[in-house]
Phi, psi and omega in degrees: 000140180271164177296150180065028175232161178232131180283151176289118183292341181272348181053037180278118182292343180276353178249167175299138181272343178224148178236129179283133179243115181273314175193158181215117179241118181286146175284136175262337179198144179293315185297324184286353180252007179251120181293330183289351178275058185269347182283147175254118183246126179203162346284160176214107013287156182240164178257300182228330184239147173239133178253138180237123178247166179070034177284146177268340178113347181248019185269147171238158179235153171227133176245127178247150173275183183300332182268003178088009178281138179288120182261319185204146178221145177177178176280135181281115180244003180116334179227133176240123180261134178219055183291331184273349181290144179281161176299142179154195182260134178227160177236125179257119176252126177252125183243141169225190184296334187252337180197180175223148182226135182243138180236143175270130181237152177236125176262131179287000000 
């Protein structure tokens, strides 16, 4: 076997006996490898307000509760107020012309 190759563990003559391996980098987290997760959302957990940074100006938001019910919709201006929402898990989806990104939020 040559360097940077892996042998076929089944030893099947009808399959390739070696596979070339150029590099292998394990993922440590799904979010840190997605370029579209560019927004900064804080604080999380939150009390009444959620702040959104790195907006381009054409974004809208939708907030869903844990059961998928639509709680709030609006234009993203940097601050989202949710003083009347009960404690629990919520999902914030930010939409623009080219994509959408969803974040899990926890209200205290």
